[in-house]
KOLKE-710705 format. One record per residue (C-alpha): residue number from 1; x, y, z. Coordinates in Angstrom, 2 decimals. Layout:
+-----+---------+---------+---------+
:   k :       u :       v :       w :
+-----+---------+---------+---------+
: NUM :       X :       Y :       Z :
...
+-----+---------+---------+---------+
//
This chain:
+-----+---------+---------+---------+
:   k :       u :       v :       w :
+-----+---------+---------+---------+
:   1 :  -38.91 :  -59.66 : -135.64 :
:   2 :  -38.33 :  -59.72 : -139.21 :
:   3 :  -34.89 :  -61.17 : -138.77 :
:   4 :  -36.26 :  -63.71 : -136.40 :
:   5 :  -38.77 :  -64.83 : -138.74 :
:   6 :  -35.96 :  -65.49 : -141.55 :
:   7 :  -33.68 :  -67.33 : -139.13 :
:   8 :  -31.55 :  -64.38 : -137.96 :
:   9 :  -30.83 :  -63.55 : -134.35 :
:  10 :  -29.33 :  -60.01 : -134.74 :
:  11 :  -26.57 :  -59.44 : -131.30 :
:  12 :  -25.88 :  -56.28 : -129.58 :
:  13 :  -22.14 :  -55.72 : -129.22 :
:  14 :  -21.44 :  -55.36 : -125.68 :
:  15 :  -19.81 :  -52.26 : -124.11 :
:  16 :  -18.13 :  -53.04 : -121.10 :
:  17 :  -15.52 :  -50.68 : -119.82 :
:  18 :  -12.21 :  -52.12 : -118.78 :
:  19 :  -12.35 :  -52.98 : -114.77 :
:  20 :   -9.56 :  -51.18 : -112.74 :
:  21 :   -7.61 :  -54.72 : -112.80 :
:  22 :   -7.64 :  -54.56 : -116.42 :
:  23 :   -6.42 :  -50.66 : -116.90 :
:  24 :   -3.24 :  -51.70 : -114.62 :
:  25 :   -2.54 :  -54.82 : -116.94 :
:  26 :   -2.64 :  -52.58 : -119.78 :
:  27 :   -0.21 :  -50.05 : -118.42 :
:  28 :    2.10 :  -52.93 : -117.07 :
:  29 :    2.36 :  -54.26 : -120.80 :
:  30 :    3.27 :  -50.65 : -121.77 :
:  31 :    5.43 :  -50.28 : -119.03 :
:  32 :    7.38 :  -53.23 : -120.10 :
:  33 :    7.59 :  -52.53 : -123.65 :
:  34 :    9.36 :  -48.89 : -122.77 :
:  35 :   11.52 :  -50.74 : -120.39 :
:  36 :   12.64 :  -53.29 : -122.64 :
:  37 :   13.58 :  -50.98 : -125.27 :
:  38 :   15.45 :  -48.44 : -122.78 :
:  39 :   17.79 :  -51.52 : -121.63 :
:  40 :   17.97 :  -53.16 : -124.85 :
:  41 :   21.56 :  -54.66 : -125.13 :
:  42 :   21.69 :  -53.01 : -128.80 :
:  43 :   21.60 :  -49.42 : -127.53 :
:  44 :   19.37 :  -46.56 : -128.66 :
:  45 :   17.32 :  -47.96 : -132.02 :
:  46 :   18.79 :  -46.53 : -135.25 :
:  47 :   17.20 :  -46.08 : -138.93 :
:  48 :   14.16 :  -47.93 : -139.67 :
:  49 :   13.80 :  -49.36 : -136.08 :
:  50 :   13.96 :  -45.81 : -134.69 :
:  51 :   10.97 :  -44.73 : -136.62 :
:  52 :    8.99 :  -48.16 : -135.87 :
:  53 :    9.53 :  -47.61 : -132.00 :
:  54 :    8.36 :  -44.02 : -132.43 :
:  55 :    4.95 :  -44.93 : -134.50 :
:  56 :    4.28 :  -47.58 : -131.82 :
:  57 :    4.55 :  -45.19 : -128.65 :
:  58 :    2.83 :  -42.11 : -130.32 :
:  59 :    0.11 :  -43.32 : -132.84 :
:  60 :   -0.58 :  -46.64 : -130.74 :
:  61 :   -0.05 :  -45.96 : -127.32 :
:  62 :    0.05 :  -42.33 : -126.95 :
:  63 :   -3.35 :  -42.01 : -129.05 :
:  64 :   -5.13 :  -44.30 : -126.60 :
:  65 :   -5.35 :  -47.14 : -129.38 :
:  66 :   -3.69 :  -49.78 : -127.43 :
:  67 :   -6.32 :  -49.31 : -124.54 :
:  68 :   -9.05 :  -49.07 : -126.67 :
:  69 :   -8.22 :  -52.44 : -128.76 :
:  70 :   -7.96 :  -53.94 : -125.18 :
:  71 :  -11.58 :  -52.86 : -124.55 :
:  72 :  -12.43 :  -53.91 : -127.62 :
:  73 :  -11.13 :  -57.63 : -127.14 :
:  74 :  -12.76 :  -57.72 : -123.75 :
:  75 :  -16.18 :  -56.81 : -125.33 :
:  76 :  -15.89 :  -59.33 : -128.18 :
:  77 :  -15.02 :  -62.16 : -125.58 :
:  78 :  -18.11 :  -61.21 : -123.73 :
:  79 :  -20.00 :  -61.70 : -126.99 :
:  80 :  -18.52 :  -65.33 : -127.38 :
:  81 :  -19.49 :  -65.91 : -123.75 :
:  82 :  -23.20 :  -64.59 : -124.07 :
:  83 :  -23.69 :  -66.56 : -127.22 :
:  84 :  -22.74 :  -70.09 : -127.66 :
:  85 :  -21.74 :  -69.90 : -131.48 :
:  86 :  -21.08 :  -72.89 : -133.47 :
:  87 :  -18.81 :  -71.39 : -136.56 :
:  88 :  -17.46 :  -68.08 : -136.97 :
:  89 :  -17.10 :  -66.50 : -140.38 :
:  90 :  -15.01 :  -63.61 : -141.72 :
:  91 :  -13.92 :  -62.36 : -144.56 :
:  92 :  -10.38 :  -61.26 : -144.41 :
:  93 :   -8.70 :  -62.71 : -141.33 :
:  94 :   -5.63 :  -60.09 : -141.89 :
:  95 :   -8.08 :  -57.50 : -141.14 :
:  96 :   -7.39 :  -56.36 : -137.16 :
:  97 :  -11.03 :  -56.43 : -136.34 :
:  98 :  -11.71 :  -59.85 : -138.02 :
:  99 :   -8.71 :  -61.15 : -136.31 :
: 100 :  -10.09 :  -60.92 : -132.73 :
: 101 :  -13.24 :  -63.24 : -133.48 :
: 102 :  -10.94 :  -65.71 : -135.15 :
: 103 :   -8.39 :  -65.97 : -132.41 :
: 104 :  -11.50 :  -66.13 : -129.94 :
: 105 :  -12.92 :  -69.07 : -131.86 :
: 106 :   -9.63 :  -70.79 : -131.27 :
: 107 :   -9.96 :  -70.10 : -127.63 :
: 108 :  -13.75 :  -71.20 : -127.71 :
: 109 :  -13.15 :  -74.30 : -129.57 :
: 110 :  -15.37 :  -73.05 : -132.26 :
: 111 :  -14.42 :  -73.44 : -136.11 :
: 112 :  -13.66 :  -70.33 : -138.21 :
: 113 :  -14.27 :  -70.12 : -142.06 :
: 114 :  -13.16 :  -67.51 : -144.25 :
: 115 :  -14.74 :  -66.22 : -147.38 :
: 116 :  -12.67 :  -63.20 : -148.92 :
: 117 :  -14.18 :  -60.19 : -149.89 :
: 118 :  -11.89 :  -59.47 : -152.74 :
: 119 :   -9.34 :  -60.97 : -155.47 :
: 120 :   -6.23 :  -62.25 : -153.51 :
: 121 :   -3.01 :  -62.32 : -155.87 :
: 122 :   -0.17 :  -62.16 : -153.73 :
: 123 :    1.71 :  -65.03 : -152.05 :
: 124 :    2.55 :  -63.32 : -148.58 :
: 125 :    2.12 :  -65.97 : -146.14 :
: 126 :   -0.32 :  -65.09 : -142.86 :
: 127 :   -0.62 :  -67.07 : -139.76 :
: 128 :   -4.39 :  -67.33 : -140.09 :
: 129 :   -4.23 :  -69.05 : -142.98 :
: 130 :   -0.55 :  -70.92 : -143.20 :
: 131 :    0.20 :  -70.87 : -139.37 :
: 132 :    3.41 :  -70.17 : -137.90 :
: 133 :    5.98 :  -71.65 : -136.20 :
: 134 :    4.80 :  -75.20 : -136.20 :
: 135 :    1.33 :  -74.19 : -134.75 :
: 136 :   -1.51 :  -74.59 : -137.05 :
: 137 :   -3.43 :  -71.81 : -138.89 :
: 138 :   -5.99 :  -69.88 : -136.76 :
: 139 :   -8.63 :  -70.59 : -139.55 :
: 140 :  -10.33 :  -74.02 : -139.67 :
: 141 :  -11.67 :  -73.79 : -143.49 :
: 142 :  -11.25 :  -71.38 : -146.42 :
: 143 :  -14.85 :  -70.80 : -148.38 :
: 144 :  -13.49 :  -70.62 : -151.96 :
: 145 :  -15.44 :  -68.62 : -154.80 :
: 146 :  -13.86 :  -70.80 : -157.56 :
: 147 :  -11.09 :  -72.60 : -158.89 :
: 148 :   -8.51 :  -69.54 : -159.06 :
: 149 :   -8.98 :  -69.22 : -155.28 :
: 150 :   -8.35 :  -72.55 : -154.56 :
: 151 :   -4.92 :  -72.47 : -156.36 :
: 152 :   -3.82 :  -69.06 : -154.79 :
: 153 :   -4.50 :  -70.86 : -151.20 :
: 154 :   -2.33 :  -73.66 : -152.47 :
: 155 :    0.34 :  -71.40 : -153.58 :
: 156 :    0.59 :  -69.70 : -150.60 :
: 157 :    1.64 :  -72.99 : -148.45 :
: 158 :   -1.66 :  -73.10 : -146.44 :
: 159 :   -2.98 :  -76.41 : -145.61 :
: 160 :   -6.45 :  -75.46 : -144.88 :
: 161 :   -9.31 :  -77.62 : -146.66 :
: 162 :  -11.15 :  -75.58 : -149.23 :
: 163 :  -14.85 :  -75.69 : -149.82 :
: 164 :  -16.34 :  -74.11 : -152.95 :
: 165 :  -19.06 :  -71.89 : -152.55 :
: 166 :  -19.20 :  -69.17 : -155.26 :
: 167 :  -19.28 :  -65.46 : -154.29 :
: 168 :  -22.66 :  -64.21 : -152.98 :
: 169 :  -22.35 :  -60.69 : -153.94 :
: 170 :  -22.63 :  -61.63 : -157.38 :
: 171 :  -26.06 :  -63.36 : -156.83 :
: 172 :  -28.23 :  -60.20 : -157.22 :
: 173 :  -26.13 :  -58.82 : -159.86 :
: 174 :  -26.65 :  -61.61 : -162.64 :
: 175 :  -27.42 :  -60.20 : -165.97 :
: 176 :  -28.36 :  -56.78 : -164.86 :
: 177 :  -27.00 :  -55.43 : -168.18 :
: 178 :  -25.04 :  -56.17 : -171.32 :
: 179 :  -22.58 :  -54.47 : -173.47 :
: 180 :  -23.28 :  -51.72 : -176.04 :
: 181 :  -22.65 :  -52.18 : -179.37 :
: 182 :  -20.44 :  -49.26 : -179.84 :
: 183 :  -18.10 :  -48.31 : -176.65 :
: 184 :  -17.82 :  -44.69 : -175.70 :
: 185 :  -17.98 :  -44.73 : -171.95 :
: 186 :  -15.24 :  -45.96 : -169.30 :
: 187 :  -15.06 :  -46.14 : -165.86 :
: 188 :  -11.80 :  -46.10 : -164.53 :
: 189 :  -11.25 :  -47.60 : -160.63 :
: 190 :   -8.18 :  -46.58 : -158.66 :
: 191 :   -5.47 :  -48.69 : -158.49 :
: 192 :   -3.56 :  -48.13 : -155.32 :
: 193 :   -1.09 :  -51.24 : -153.97 :
: 194 :   -2.71 :  -53.50 : -151.73 :
: 195 :   -1.47 :  -54.23 : -148.08 :
: 196 :    0.27 :  -57.22 : -149.21 :
: 197 :    2.22 :  -55.96 : -152.26 :
: 198 :    5.34 :  -54.70 : -150.52 :
: 199 :    6.93 :  -53.92 : -153.99 :
: 200 :    4.41 :  -51.34 : -155.72 :
: 201 :    4.93 :  -47.85 : -154.95 :
: 202 :    1.95 :  -45.70 : -154.07 :
: 203 :    2.88 :  -43.02 : -156.56 :
: 204 :    2.26 :  -45.37 : -159.51 :
: 205 :   -1.38 :  -45.27 : -158.71 :
: 206 :   -1.29 :  -41.29 : -159.63 :
: 207 :    0.61 :  -42.19 : -162.72 :
: 208 :   -1.49 :  -44.95 : -163.99 :
: 209 :   -4.65 :  -42.63 : -163.49 :
: 210 :   -3.11 :  -40.02 : -165.39 :
: 211 :   -1.85 :  -42.27 : -168.28 :
: 212 :   -5.02 :  -44.50 : -168.58 :
: 213 :   -7.47 :  -41.13 : -168.65 :
: 214 :   -5.20 :  -39.29 : -171.09 :
: 215 :   -5.36 :  -42.20 : -173.36 :
: 216 :   -9.35 :  -42.44 : -173.03 :
: 217 :   -9.57 :  -38.98 : -173.51 :
: 218 :   -7.74 :  -39.28 : -176.69 :
: 219 :   -9.71 :  -42.27 : -178.15 :
: 220 :  -12.66 :  -40.19 : -177.40 :
: 221 :  -14.32 :  -41.98 : -174.29 :
: 222 :  -16.28 :  -40.35 : -171.83 :
: 223 :  -14.82 :  -41.20 : -168.47 :
: 224 :  -15.62 :  -41.27 : -164.80 :
: 225 :  -12.90 :  -42.24 : -162.13 :
: 226 :  -13.86 :  -44.27 : -159.03 :
: 227 :  -12.06 :  -44.64 : -155.62 :
: 228 :  -12.33 :  -46.97 : -152.90 :
: 229 :  -14.10 :  -45.53 : -150.08 :
: 230 :  -11.61 :  -45.39 : -147.66 :
: 231 :   -8.20 :  -44.10 : -147.06 :
: 232 :   -7.53 :  -42.60 : -150.65 :
: 233 :   -7.91 :  -38.99 : -150.81 :
: 234 :  -10.22 :  -37.57 : -153.47 :
: 235 :   -8.48 :  -34.22 : -153.18 :
: 236 :   -5.02 :  -35.43 : -154.09 :
: 237 :   -6.53 :  -37.10 : -157.60 :
: 238 :   -8.36 :  -34.02 : -158.26 :
: 239 :   -5.24 :  -31.48 : -157.86 :
: 240 :   -3.20 :  -34.22 : -159.80 :
: 241 :   -5.61 :  -34.32 : -162.74 :
: 242 :   -6.23 :  -30.55 : -162.66 :
: 243 :   -2.23 :  -30.18 : -163.01 :
: 244 :   -2.50 :  -32.61 : -165.98 :
: 245 :   -5.27 :  -31.39 : -167.46 :
: 246 :   -7.46 :  -34.55 : -166.93 :
: 247 :  -11.11 :  -33.78 : -167.25 :
: 248 :  -13.34 :  -36.81 : -165.39 :
: 249 :  -15.62 :  -37.06 : -162.84 :
: 250 :  -14.18 :  -38.19 : -159.60 :
: 251 :  -16.63 :  -40.90 : -157.57 :
: 252 :  -15.59 :  -42.28 : -153.96 :
: 253 :  -18.75 :  -42.67 : -152.15 :
: 254 :  -20.99 :  -43.29 : -154.64 :
: 255 :  -22.25 :  -47.00 : -155.10 :
: 256 :  -20.45 :  -48.73 : -157.70 :
: 257 :  -22.91 :  -50.83 : -159.23 :
: 258 :  -24.78 :  -47.95 : -161.01 :
: 259 :  -21.53 :  -46.71 : -162.50 :
: 260 :  -20.90 :  -50.45 : -164.09 :
: 261 :  -24.11 :  -50.18 : -165.53 :
: 262 :  -23.45 :  -46.65 : -166.98 :
: 263 :  -20.11 :  -47.78 : -168.35 :
: 264 :  -19.48 :  -49.74 : -171.49 :
: 265 :  -15.88 :  -51.36 : -170.26 :
: 266 :  -14.30 :  -50.76 : -166.69 :
: 267 :  -10.56 :  -50.60 : -166.04 :
: 268 :   -9.11 :  -51.24 : -162.74 :
: 269 :   -6.77 :  -53.85 : -160.30 :
: 270 :   -6.59 :  -57.48 : -160.79 :
: 271 :   -6.66 :  -56.94 : -156.87 :
: 272 :  -10.52 :  -55.79 : -156.81 :
: 273 :  -13.19 :  -57.40 : -156.22 :
: 274 :  -15.11 :  -55.47 : -158.82 :
: 275 :  -13.27 :  -58.00 : -161.33 :
: 276 :  -16.13 :  -59.97 : -161.17 :
: 277 :  -18.78 :  -57.93 : -160.12 :
: 278 :  -18.35 :  -56.35 : -163.50 :
: 279 :  -18.09 :  -59.35 : -165.50 :
: 280 :  -21.41 :  -60.77 : -163.48 :
: 281 :  -23.25 :  -57.91 : -164.90 :
: 282 :  -22.47 :  -58.48 : -168.39 :
: 283 :  -19.33 :  -55.68 : -168.82 :
: 284 :  -16.10 :  -56.76 : -169.77 :
: 285 :  -13.15 :  -55.73 : -167.40 :
: 286 :   -9.76 :  -54.71 : -168.11 :
: 287 :   -7.30 :  -56.04 : -165.21 :
: 288 :   -4.30 :  -53.99 : -164.32 :
: 289 :   -1.16 :  -54.58 : -162.47 :
: 290 :    1.14 :  -51.69 : -161.82 :
: 291 :    4.98 :  -52.30 : -162.56 :
: 292 :    6.91 :  -52.97 : -160.13 :
: 293 :    4.52 :  -55.08 : -158.44 :
: 294 :    4.25 :  -58.25 : -155.87 :
: 295 :    0.96 :  -59.05 : -157.32 :
: 296 :    1.84 :  -62.30 : -159.49 :
: 297 :    0.58 :  -62.87 : -163.09 :
: 298 :   -3.02 :  -61.84 : -162.43 :
: 299 :   -3.49 :  -65.05 : -160.21 :
: 300 :   -4.19 :  -67.38 : -163.14 :
: 301 :   -7.35 :  -65.15 : -163.73 :
: 302 :   -7.91 :  -66.40 : -167.47 :
: 303 :   -8.07 :  -62.70 : -168.27 :
: 304 :   -5.00 :  -60.83 : -170.02 :
: 305 :   -3.66 :  -58.50 : -167.63 :
: 306 :   -2.16 :  -54.93 : -168.74 :
: 307 :    0.96 :  -53.30 : -167.33 :
: 308 :    0.43 :  -49.83 : -168.52 :
: 309 :   -1.97 :  -47.69 : -170.68 :
: 310 :   -0.41 :  -48.60 : -173.62 :
: 311 :   -1.50 :  -52.21 : -173.24 :
: 312 :   -4.89 :  -50.99 : -171.98 :
: 313 :   -5.53 :  -49.14 : -175.43 :
: 314 :   -4.66 :  -52.35 : -177.44 :
: 315 :   -7.05 :  -54.21 : -175.22 :
: 316 :   -9.89 :  -51.77 : -175.99 :
: 317 :   -9.17 :  -52.22 : -179.81 :
: 318 :  -10.50 :  -55.63 : -179.62 :
: 319 :  -13.69 :  -55.28 : -177.98 :
: 320 :  -15.15 :  -58.68 : -179.22 :
: 321 :  -12.02 :  -60.41 : -177.26 :
: 322 :  -12.98 :  -58.60 : -174.22 :
: 323 :  -16.52 :  -59.78 : -174.26 :
: 324 :  -15.25 :  -63.05 : -175.38 :
: 325 :  -13.22 :  -63.60 : -172.13 :
: 326 :  -16.41 :  -62.96 : -169.50 :
: 327 :  -17.82 :  -66.30 : -169.27 :
: 328 :  -14.78 :  -68.42 : -168.90 :
: 329 :  -13.26 :  -66.15 : -166.23 :
: 330 :  -16.32 :  -65.83 : -164.43 :
: 331 :  -16.79 :  -69.42 : -163.99 :
: 332 :  -12.79 :  -69.89 : -163.00 :
: 333 :  -13.04 :  -66.91 : -160.33 :
: 334 :  -16.44 :  -67.38 : -158.99 :
: 335 :  -17.88 :  -70.95 : -160.32 :
: 336 :  -20.77 :  -68.23 : -162.00 :
: 337 :  -22.32 :  -71.34 : -163.75 :
: 338 :  -21.90 :  -74.01 : -161.63 :
: 339 :  -23.24 :  -72.58 : -158.39 :
: 340 :  -26.03 :  -70.48 : -159.44 :
: 341 :  -26.87 :  -69.59 : -156.04 :
: 342 :  -23.67 :  -68.98 : -153.94 :
: 343 :  -25.84 :  -67.48 : -150.89 :
: 344 :  -27.64 :  -70.54 : -150.42 :
: 345 :  -24.33 :  -72.56 : -150.98 :
: 346 :  -22.70 :  -70.80 : -148.37 :
: 347 :  -25.55 :  -71.41 : -145.54 :
: 348 :  -25.15 :  -75.05 : -146.45 :
: 349 :  -21.37 :  -74.64 : -145.95 :
: 350 :  -22.07 :  -72.93 : -142.73 :
: 351 :  -24.36 :  -75.79 : -141.50 :
: 352 :  -21.97 :  -78.79 : -142.07 :
: 353 :  -20.31 :  -80.54 : -139.05 :
: 354 :  -16.96 :  -79.44 : -138.12 :
: 355 :  -14.29 :  -81.42 : -139.86 :
: 356 :  -16.54 :  -82.30 : -142.95 :
: 357 :  -14.69 :  -82.96 : -146.45 :
: 358 :  -14.45 :  -80.10 : -148.30 :
+-----+---------+---------+---------+
//
């Protein structure tokens, strides 16, 4: 009832199993794939192709994931049939779960917008935003945080119109805290390669963590190390830190905002949405790009980007410069001043008629 009073309709996700005919169709798809590989004119697969096929057969098909995804798509389609959506909004069109409603939006003739949930700095071309083989993008419009996102979108070659909305996540964080005069606490965020970065190596993330934390300890900082909730293994990092004599508190499932409030400065990847969240809370952020990396020079974020622990140390020696970068970078990244209520701006964008000029 509370949701309805505020204008929200909470829709239950359907739970409909595949029919016998649909089960047979899934089995036929799998059979055709296996036959095509068995009868390939090139003969048995070798090298990377051999491992790719093994992964598909074992991890996707034999595990039941392919069948489960077919059922998932069916239920998404049932949701579209049940509710007459006027617009679809996703936060990452390259995520497989978000991809389903985006493709269904095209089928049902519904415009689909994207409001990304993190910093995007690589020039990978995804068909959802750019199109493929002469076909238009799956998305209809890109809701940008600020100028940086619009420039990044154009650099990827996307023809999508951009509608600037700001970033609603920042609305409740405004003026939450301010830097202390003397810095003694540092929050370090893990820096694993983003999926779009085909150059960076996962092992470099451990090297970055050890070197930055060791430098901070030598400089007299108390540290905390925050992993992103998900695939990262806290026990791996704990063992690496033990072997290198690193003493720090490892966090993963804990909310990040209390940790930002605790810290005097935050050090982390340029690809993280924490870049703007930290600065919105009044704290300086030192962005890091590991080398080698497919991430561009910070994506024109108006922040000096560090490549190693030595450069991070140099930035820490000039705290006033770090604080001075906050206002300009926040506005460029998220229209922080020019759009003071990003949540309301997003709602305005969603209610605009399809085809409205950005």
